[in-house]
N, C-alpha and C positions, 0 to 999 in steps of 0.2 A: 504494500500500500504506500509506503514512503517513497518508493521508486516512481510510482505513478504520479504522486503529488509533486515530486521533484521535476519530473518530465513536464508536467502541466505548467509549473512555474517558469521553467526554461522557455517553453513555447510562448507564454504570456510576455516574458521579457523580450523575446525576439519581435513580437508583434507591436511592441510599444517603443520602437527605436525612435530617436529624436528626429529622424527624417520623415516619419510617417504621421504620428498623432501630435499635432502641434496646435495649441490654442492661440489663435490670432486675435489681436485687438482690432477694432474697426480701423480701416485704412492700411492694415498690414497685409503683406503677401509673402508667401514662401517662394523663393526664386533660386534656381540653379544658375550660377554665374558662368557666362561665356567669357567675359574678360577676367583678367587677373591683375594683381598689384595690391600694394598697401597691406601685405600680409594675407591676401586672399589669392586663391588659385582657381584656375578653370575647373569647374565641377564642384566648387564649394556651394553648399546649400545654405542660404541665409534668409533672414527675415528682413524685408525692407518696409519702411513706413512711407506710404505715398502722400500722407497728409502733413508730415513733420516738416517744418521750415528748417533748412540747413543752417547750422551754426558752425563757427570756426572749430576745426578739428574733426568734423563729421566726414565720413566717406559716402559719396553719392554714386549711384549708377545713373548715367545719362545717355541720351541718344545723340551721337555725333552728327547725324544728318540733320536732326531738328536744330541742333546747336550751330549749324553751318560751319562745323570744324572738321569736315571729312574730305577736304580737298586732297586729291592724289592718294586717298586712303583706299584700302581694300580689306575685305574680311568683315567680321561682325560689326553691327552698328553700335552695340552697347559698349560703353567705356566706364572706367571708374576715375574719380577725382577726389582729392582731399580738399575740403573747403577751408580757406584761411581768411576770407573776408566776405562781408555781407553788403547789400546795397547801402551806399553812403559812407563806407569806410575809406580812409585815405590810404593810398598805395604809393610808396616811394620806389622808383626804379633806378637801379645802378646800371653798370655796363653789362653785367651778366646775371644779375639777381634783382629781386625786389622784396619788399617787406610790408607787412600789414599786421596789426594786432599781435606783435611780438613773434610772428611766424615769418619765415623766409621762404622765398620761391626762387626757382632757377629759370632764367629766360631762354638761354641758348641762342635766341635770335633777337635783334633789336627792332625789326620791322614788325609792327603789330596793329591789330584792329582792336579798338576799345569802344564798346558800344557800337556806334556807327562811324566813328572817326578813325581814319587810317593814319598811322605814324610811320614815317620812313626810319626814324630813330627815336625809340621811346626812352633811351637812357637819359638820366638826369631829370626826368619829369616826375611830378607828383600829381596823381590823378585820383578821382573818386570812383569807387565801384558803381557802375550805372544801376539805375532802378531796374528791377526784375532780372538782375544778373548776380552771380556769386563768383568770387575770386578763388581760383584753384592754386595749388602750390607749385604748378609747372604748366607749361603750355599744354592745352587740351586738344590741340590740333591746329590745322590751318584752314583759313577761309580763302577761297579763290575769288578773284575779281574778274570782271570782263576785260580788264586791261591786258593787252597783249605784249609779251616780251619775246625775244628770240628763243625759240624752243618750247613755247607754251604760254600759259597764262600766269599772271602775277598772283602771289599768295601772301597772306599776312598771318602771323601767329596770333592765336586767340588764347587768352589767359583766363577768360570768364566762361561760366556755364550759365546759359539762359534758363530762367525759371521753368519755362515751358518744355525744356529738354530734359529736365530731371525726372527720372522714373521714380526714385525714392531714396531715402537715407537708409543705409545699412544699419540695423540696430542689434543684430545678433547672428552669430554663425552657429548653425545647427550640426553641421557635419560635412561629409564629402561624398560625392557620387562618382566613384572610380569608373564605372561603365560610361557615364556621360563624358568624363574627361577623355577616356580612351577614344570614344567616337569623335570628339572634337579634334583630337590630334591627327586623326586620319583624313580630315577634310583638307583638300588642297585648294588654295585660293588663286 
């Protein structure tokens, strides 16, 4: 009888894995990540909150296409970013870095688009995070313009994530789906 009880408890434990039975709050979704970064890997199963306003330090999943930051990109649309500034925050740009709210970010490029303004050299400028946008701790991609240059179109680095592009704020990691990760690794773009 004790062996039967032990077997029943083991089966119950298997069926209640953190990836299956999760109580979600209103506005929360269970998502398997296609992008990785910031301590997350492709295939990590997380809870994202679609109603939470991002705050400095939060990791968000966003749509690069909706954000107009997928110029010359290929692969999945979803990306991750660490938020370091909210609308109205001041951002000070150096030659290869920037800072806001005691956080530092890396520019890599000095040509940038900020809101709707294009800068050929953003170094040395102090700007305010535009309304309906959030500052990330690194470039979140490139925005192409209709300007033509030899060999293609001109692009500008984007350092902000538009509010409408944010899928949600990651609030908890539940586990990892190895089968999903393996399937993603086999995709050729």
